[in-house]
C-alpha positions as CSV (number, residue, x, y, z in Angstrom):
1,M,-6.8,31.2,23.8
2,S,-9.4,32.5,21.3
3,T,-11.6,30.0,19.5
4,R,-10.1,31.0,16.1
5,K,-6.5,30.2,17.3
6,K,-7.7,26.8,18.7
7,E,-9.4,26.0,15.4
8,E,-6.3,26.9,13.4
9,Q,-4.2,24.6,15.6
10,D,-6.6,21.7,14.9
11,L,-6.3,22.0,11.1
12,P,-3.9,19.5,9.5
13,V,-0.6,21.0,8.2
14,Q,-0.7,21.4,4.4
15,N,2.8,20.8,3.0
16,V,3.7,22.0,-0.4
17,V,5.2,19.1,-2.3
18,N,7.3,19.3,-5.5
19,D,7.2,15.9,-7.3
20,F,8.8,17.1,-10.5
21,D,11.9,14.9,-10.1
22,A,10.2,12.0,-8.4
23,E,11.0,8.5,-9.7
24,V,8.0,6.2,-10.3
25,T,8.4,2.5,-9.6
26,Y,5.9,-0.3,-9.7
27,A,6.1,-3.0,-7.0
28,N,4.0,-6.1,-6.4
29,F,6.2,-7.4,-3.6
30,C,7.3,-5.8,-0.4
31,R,9.1,-6.9,2.7
32,V,9.0,-5.1,6.0
33,T,11.8,-5.3,8.6
34,A,12.7,-3.1,11.5
35,T,15.3,-2.1,14.0
36,P,14.5,-0.6,17.4
37,E,14.8,2.9,15.8
38,E,13.6,2.5,12.2
39,M,11.2,0.7,9.8
40,I,12.7,-0.7,6.6
41,I,10.4,-1.4,3.7
42,D,11.9,-3.1,0.6
43,F,10.0,-3.0,-2.7
44,A,10.4,-5.3,-5.8
45,L,8.8,-6.6,-8.9
46,N,8.1,-10.3,-8.7
47,T,7.7,-11.6,-12.2
48,Q,7.2,-15.2,-11.2
49,V,3.7,-16.6,-11.0
50,S,4.3,-19.4,-8.5
51,E,3.6,-18.9,-4.8
52,T,7.2,-20.0,-4.0
53,P,9.5,-18.2,-6.5
54,A,12.3,-20.4,-7.9
55,D,14.5,-17.4,-8.6
56,P,15.5,-14.6,-6.2
57,I,13.3,-11.5,-6.2
58,H,15.6,-8.5,-6.9
59,L,14.9,-5.5,-4.7
60,R,14.6,-2.2,-6.5
61,N,13.8,0.3,-3.8
62,R,14.3,0.5,0.0
63,V,12.6,3.1,2.1
64,V,13.9,3.6,5.7
65,M,11.8,5.7,8.1
66,N,11.3,6.3,11.7
67,F,8.3,4.8,13.5
68,F,6.4,8.1,13.7
69,T,6.5,8.4,9.9
70,A,5.6,4.7,9.5
71,K,2.6,5.1,11.7
72,R,1.4,8.1,9.6
73,L,2.0,6.0,6.5
74,L,-0.1,3.2,8.0
75,H,-2.9,5.6,8.7
76,A,-2.8,7.1,5.2
77,L,-2.7,3.7,3.5
78,S,-5.6,2.4,5.7
79,L,-7.8,5.4,4.8
80,S,-7.0,5.0,1.1
81,I,-7.8,1.3,1.1
82,Q,-11.1,1.9,3.0
83,R,-12.1,4.5,0.4
84,H,-11.2,2.1,-2.5
85,E,-13.1,-0.8,-1.0
86,A,-16.1,1.4,-0.3
87,A,-16.2,2.3,-4.0
88,F,-15.1,-0.9,-5.7
89,G,-15.5,-3.8,-3.2
90,Q,-13.1,-5.7,-1.0
91,V,-9.5,-6.1,-2.0
92,E,-8.7,-9.8,-1.5
93,V,-5.0,-10.4,-0.7
94,N,-5.3,-14.2,-0.6
95,V,-4.4,-15.2,-4.2
96,Q,-6.2,-18.6,-4.0
97,K,-9.5,-16.9,-2.9
98,R,-9.1,-14.3,-5.6
99,L,-8.6,-17.0,-8.3
100,E,-11.6,-18.9,-7.0
101,T,-13.8,-15.7,-7.1
102,Q,-12.6,-15.2,-10.7
103,R,-13.5,-18.8,-11.7
104,L,-17.0,-18.5,-10.1
105,S,-17.6,-15.1,-11.9
106,Q,-16.6,-16.6,-15.2
107,Q,-18.8,-19.6,-14.7
108,L,-21.8,-17.3,-13.9
109,Q,-21.1,-15.3,-17.1
110,Q,-21.0,-18.3,-19.4
111,P,-24.2,-18.8,-21.4
112,K,-26.1,-22.0,-20.6
């Protein structure tokens, strides 16, 4: 096999995507479940501020995919988060730690 053909095989596939009719949904809640064949990801908007919501969270979107696609999604999300954190700092998912950091930051900014 020629060197050029090998290099062409190593290049990632560039798919053309038409997102003209794509629906956009905001979610701040997700739930992941699975079967032996598929990954199921539910997305919703949780408008309740407590850690344990009193009312049910109404799901808005469900994405079902095979594990090959789920693994590619995991890789793409991981790379995106690494780039974001490199540019803007760590994304803290623990709400209590995030609130404590905000409080400390506000205290440091207050004039003495």
